[in-house]
N, C-alpha and C positions, 0 to 999 in steps of 0.2 A: 588263136594267136592274139596277142595284144600288141598295139602299136606303142612305139616310143618316137620321140622326135630327137634328132641329133646323134643318136646311136652311142651314147656314153653308157658304160656299165653302171656308174652311180645312178644315173636316171632310171635305168631298168630296175635296180634294186629299190629305189624310192617308189617307183610305180607299183611294185609288188607289195611293199609295206602299206602304201596308201589303199591298196585293194583290200588287204587283211583288215586295216582299221575301218574300212567301210562296212565290213562284215561283223565289226564289233561295236556296233552302235551308230554307225553312219547310215548312208543310204547306198547299199550295194547295187541296186538296179540302176540308179543314175550313174554311179561310178563306172560300172562295167559296160553300160550302154555307150558310154563315151570312149572307152579304150578297146573293146573287143573288135576285131575285124569282122566283116560280114560273113566270112567262111569259118569263123571260130568253131572249135570243137573242144568240149570240155569232157574229160574222162573222169568218171566217178566210179566207185565200186558197183559193178553190175550194169554199167550204162555209159553210152557215149551221148552227150547232149550237144545240139547245135546251139547257135547263139541265142535264138528266141527261147528255146526250152530252158536254158539256164537262166536267162533273165526272168522268165515266169516263175521258175522254182524259187527264186529269192524274193518274190512279192509275198509279204506277210510272214516270212519264216522267222523263227526264233533266232535272234542274232547271237553271236559268240560273246561271252563275257570277257574273255581275255584270250590272247594268243602269244605264243613264243616261237620265234624262228631261229633255228640253230643249224649248224653244219651247212652253212650257205656256200654255194660254189657257183661259178659262171663258167659256161662252156660256149665258145664261139662255134657256130655251126656252118658259117659262110658269111659272105659280105652282107652286113646288115641284118643278121639273124644270130640270136643267142638263146641258150637255154638257161634258165636260172633254176637251181636245185636247192631244196632246203628240207629240213625236218620241221614239221609244224606240230605244236602241242596246243590244243584249243579246248575250251570248256564253255558250254552253255549253262545257264542258271539251273536248268533241269537236269543236268548230267550229274551222276554219281561219280563217274570217272572221266577224265579228259579223253578226247579223241586224239590219236597220234597218227600221223602219216608222213610219208616222204613224198614230197611234191615236186613237180617239174612245170615250169611255165616257159613257153616259147615266145619270144618277143621279136618283132620285125621293126625296122625303122622306116618311118614314113618319109623321111627326107625334109619335112616341113620344119620350120623354126618356130 
């Protein structure tokens, strides 16, 4: 899960965009180290990665060249918890074809300002 402050949907969407931009030439390890909860679980094809494993996996990885997020939706799951769903199309410089996936991120509100 990722933390947000204040609980606004716009903040959650912005955090999702900032995360993707960190994967497109920024510093994903620093970004996600700051926003992932200690018990975060990241599901990828064929594996479930805990927080430490996903941060390690982004160290030295080839970053995405560009990403497009479409078909975005937000589903409130309870007080202070929401799922953001979107279709992602992303390409690395070494890719012949873009990667396409339907993604879900679950966000909790820390209550901090």
